[in-house]
N, C-alpha and C positions, 0 to 999 in steps of 0.2 A: 762130388766123388765119394764113394764109400770109404769107410775107414779100413783100408786094406792092411795097415800096420798091425792090426789085431789078428790077422790071418797069417801074415809072412814077416818073419824077423831075420834079415840078412845076418850071416855069421861073419866073424872077423872083420876084414876090410872091405866087405861087399856092400853095395849100395843098390836099393830098389828105386827105379826111375820110371816115371810115366812120361813117355815121349809126347812132345808137343807136335801135333800133326795139323793144327788148325791154321797156321799162318805160313806164308811164303818167306818172308824175311822181317826182322825186327830191328829197330834202331834203339839203342840204349840211351839213357839220359845224357851221356857224354858225347853222343853222336856217332858211335861205332855201329855200322850196319852189319847185322849177322844174317847171312843168307840161309835159307832153308835148303839143304842139299837134297839130291835125289836119294831115293832109298837104296844105296849101295853100301855094302859093309865098309868099304874104304873111306866113306865120307863120314864126317861128323854129324851127330844128331843133337837136337835140342830137347830138353825135358825138365821135369820138376822132380827133386829128390822127395821121396815118400817116406823111406825109412833107411836107417843105416845100422851097420854092424857095430860091435864094441871097438874094433880096431885090430891091427895086426900085432903079432908078437915079435919082439925084438929082445934077445938076451933075457927073456923071462919077464919083460916089462911090456905092458899093453900100450901101443901108440895109437891115440884116438884118430878116428877118420876126420878129415878136415872140412867135410860138408855136413850140412844138417837139414832135416826135413823142411821143405819150403824153398830151399835154394834152387834157383834156375841155373842150369849147367849145360855145357857142351860136352858130349861124350862120344865114344866109339866103341864098337864091339859089344859084347854082352850077350847074355842068354835071354831070348824072348820067351816069356811065359805068359799064360792066360789064366786069370782068376776071376770067376763070376762074370765071364764075358768081356773083361777088360784086359788089355795087353800091357805088360810091364817089362822092363829090362832089368836083369840083375848083372851088375858090372863090378869089377874090382875098382878100388879107388884109383889105381893107376891108369885106368882107362878114361877117367874124367879129365878133359882137357883144360877146362875153365869154368869159373863160376861167373855167371852174367849178372852184372850190377845194374 
């Protein structure tokens, strides 16, 4: 994968995610099966965090984003963008449902 983080830097509490479209379902090391949902906006998607913003502002203080590049996550919604022929989602941190361990 190309180093896209040099081309796009999310702002505030936004996260750049590359959707995992290669598998139907995965099983975590603890035995949790995570199904790959159909491509409907109401379903969750699985992906890898590529880049994160600095965090949201609360009372003049920056609250950092709780995910980091390389994390595997379940997310919903987001804006689909295309860079150099690759598709990515830009989502607010609140649209990330879980970190997959």
